[in-house]
N, C-alpha and C positions, 0 to 999 in steps of 0.2 A: 499417751493420755493423760492429762491434766488431772492434776486432785481435784477430787470430789469438792461441792465448797461445803466449808463449815458455817453448824446451824448459830446465826446468834446467839453470843450470850445473856441474861438478863441478872441483872443486880441488882439487890436490894438490900438496906442495910449499911451502920457502918465500920468498916474495921479498922481498929486503930492496931501497928505495927511498930513496935521500939526496943531499945537495945540501946544501951550506954548513953542514956539521957537524950537522945534521939527519936521525935518519937514522929509518924506521918497517920492519919489518919485518910481513910479511900475510902468515898459516900457515894453510893450506889443511885441512882436516877430515874427520869423513865427518858425511854428510849437509847438504853445507851450508855447513860453517860454517867461517866466517873467525875466525881473531886477528889483528888489531890487534894488535900493541906499538912504544908511546913508551914512551920510555928514562927520560923527565922531563918537565918542564912548560916548559922552555928550549927541548928539539925541539920540544913542542905550538908555543909559540908561535910561532916557527921555520915549523914547515909552515902555522902558523893566516898567515903574513903574506907566506906566499909565494902559496894559497889566497884573498888576497885582491885578489894582483897579475895574477891572470889577468885579462885583459878577458874581457867578454862579446861577443856578437856583430858583427861593424862595431866594434870597438877600442871599445862603450859601454859601462862604466861595468859589471863583473861581478855576480852576485847577489848576497842581501844573505845573511848567514851561516844564516841561516831559511830563505830559499828552497833553498840547497846542501846544508841538512839533510835536506831535503823530496824534494830530488833524488836523494839521495843512499840515503835508502829505498825508492827508488821504484824503483830503479834495481834493489837488491840485494832488497824482491819479487820484481819483473817476469823476475829468475833463479834465483830459491830460495834465494838465499843473505841467512844470519844471520851479522852480527857484530860479535864483541863486542871496543868498545874497552877494552884495555889499557894503563892506565899508571902508568910505577915500579913496575910487580908490583900489582897491584890495579886488576877492573873497570871503569870505568865510567861506560859505553854497550856499552846493546847495543840495533841495527837492523837492518829487513829484514824477510826472511819471517816471519809469524805475530807481529810484534812489535806490540803496540800502546802509545799513547802512554802516559808516567808521567804522574803529578805533575806533578814539572817540568814534563817540555814542554808540559803540558797548558798551567801557568801562564806559558810562555814561547815558547807556540804552535809549538811549533819540528816539530809534526807526531807520526808513526808513533816514537818513538825513547822507550829507555827508562833514563834518566838516574841514578844510583845515586846514595844518598846520603851516600856518601863523595866524592864527581866532587859534592856544591854545596858541601860541606864544604873542598876542595879549591880551588877553580875558581872559585866564584862562582857568578854570574853574565856575567862576566868574558870568558867567552867564546863566549860564546851570542849578544850582541847585540848589534844592527848594525842 
């Protein structure tokens, strides 16, 4: 029997998460919309390093970036949320409820995430390979 559907989450307000000088602001909006704001590429790199340092179950190596992306997409979708990732004021990706893989994510096998053309120009594939 399939698991019972998860009721959607409603997120209101803004949460700022920071560590070692890297900060991310997550703002909730209507209809399950989230805006994840990252000030600059250096901050994104610091956050990436932090995520890569997190161990997996039992202290094993953590999941690959591709697997992290897929898991994030599944969790957001399950809870009825859609996140727009904004880097230096420009939307670079959308992930979550109702999002299908764009051409870039299909090429990189990232799962259901829509990566903007500006992200490809700004970041190349370096932040998504593992």
